[in-house]
C-alpha positions in Angstrom: 199.3 -7.3 -74.1 203.1 -7.6 -73.6 204.9 -9.5 -70.9 206.7 -7.4 -68.3 209.9 -9.4 -68.9 210.1 -7.9 -72.5 211.1 -4.6 -70.8 214.9 -4.2 -70.8 216.4 -5.2 -67.4 213.2 -6.7 -66.0 213.5 -10.5 -66.0 211.2 -13.3 -65.0 211.7 -12.8 -61.2 210.5 -9.2 -61.4 207.7 -10.2 -63.7 206.6 -12.9 -61.3 206.7 -10.5 -58.3 204.8 -7.8 -60.2 202.2 -10.4 -61.3 201.7 -11.4 -57.7 201.1 -7.7 -57.0 198.4 -7.6 -59.7 200.4 -6.0 -62.4 200.2 -8.4 -65.3 201.5 -6.6 -68.4 204.2 -4.2 -69.6 201.5 -1.8 -70.6 199.9 -1.8 -67.2 203.3 -1.3 -65.6 204.0 1.7 -67.8 200.6 3.2 -67.1 200.9 3.1 -63.3 204.6 4.0 -63.3 207.5 2.9 -61.2 206.6 4.5 -57.9 203.1 3.0 -57.8 204.3 -0.4 -59.0 207.0 -0.5 -56.3 204.5 0.5 -53.6 202.3 -2.4 -54.7 205.3 -4.8 -54.6 205.9 -3.8 -51.0 202.2 -4.0 -50.1 202.3 -7.6 -51.4 205.2 -8.8 -49.3 208.1 -7.6 -51.3 211.2 -6.6 -49.4 212.4 -3.1 -50.0 215.7 -2.8 -51.9 216.9 0.5 -53.4 218.6 -1.0 -56.4 215.5 -2.8 -57.4 213.6 0.5 -57.1 215.9 2.5 -59.4 216.3 -0.4 -61.8 212.5 -0.3 -62.3 212.7 3.5 -63.0 215.5 3.1 -65.4 213.8 0.2 -67.2 210.6 2.2 -67.7 212.7 4.9 -69.2 214.5 2.5 -71.6 217.8 3.2 -69.9 220.5 0.8 -68.6 220.1 0.0 -64.9 223.5 1.4 -64.1 222.8 4.8 -65.7 221.3 6.1 -62.5 223.9 8.5 -60.9 224.4 11.7 -59.0 221.5 14.0 -58.3 219.0 11.7 -60.1 220.0 8.8 -57.8 219.7 11.0 -54.7 216.2 12.1 -55.7 215.2 8.5 -56.3 216.6 7.6 -52.9 214.2 10.2 -51.3 211.3 8.8 -53.3 212.3 5.2 -52.3 212.5 6.2 -48.6 209.1 7.9 -48.7 207.4 4.9 -50.4 209.0 2.5 -48.0 208.0 4.5 -45.0 204.4 4.8 -46.3 204.2 1.1 -47.2 205.3 0.0 -43.8 203.8 2.9 -41.9 207.3 3.0 -40.4 208.4 4.9 -37.4 212.0 6.1 -37.4 214.3 3.8 -35.5 217.1 4.7 -33.2 219.5 3.4 -35.8 218.1 5.7 -38.5 218.4 8.7 -36.1 222.0 7.8 -35.3 222.9 7.3 -39.0 221.4 10.7 -39.7 223.3 12.4 -36.8 226.7 11.1 -38.0 226.0 11.9 -41.6 225.8 8.5 -43.1 222.4 9.1 -44.6 220.7 12.2 -46.0 218.0 13.3 -43.6 214.6 12.7 -45.2 
C-alpha cells in the first residue's frame, strides 16, 4: 500500500484530507478515480475549489497540474460543477443566474 502523497502533485495536505474522507492509499484513490474521490472530499466537509479538482485529475494521469487547458479544462469544469451541485444538493442562486445571463459562466 502506497501513500497518496507519493503521487506527483498531491502533498501531505491532500493526503490528510483524503484520509479523513476514508481514502487511505494511492491504490484506492486510483481505483475510485478523481470524480468519486472529490465527491467524498466534499461530503466530508471539504470546500469546493476547481483548481484542486483538476489537479487531482492531472495527478492521477501522471501529468503536471498546469497541463489542464482548453476543451479539457472546460469539460472538467462541467464535471466539477455537477459534483459540487450534487454534493451540496444546491439550488441555483440569483448570482449564478445573473453570471450566466451576462456570459461570465458557461451555462451548465
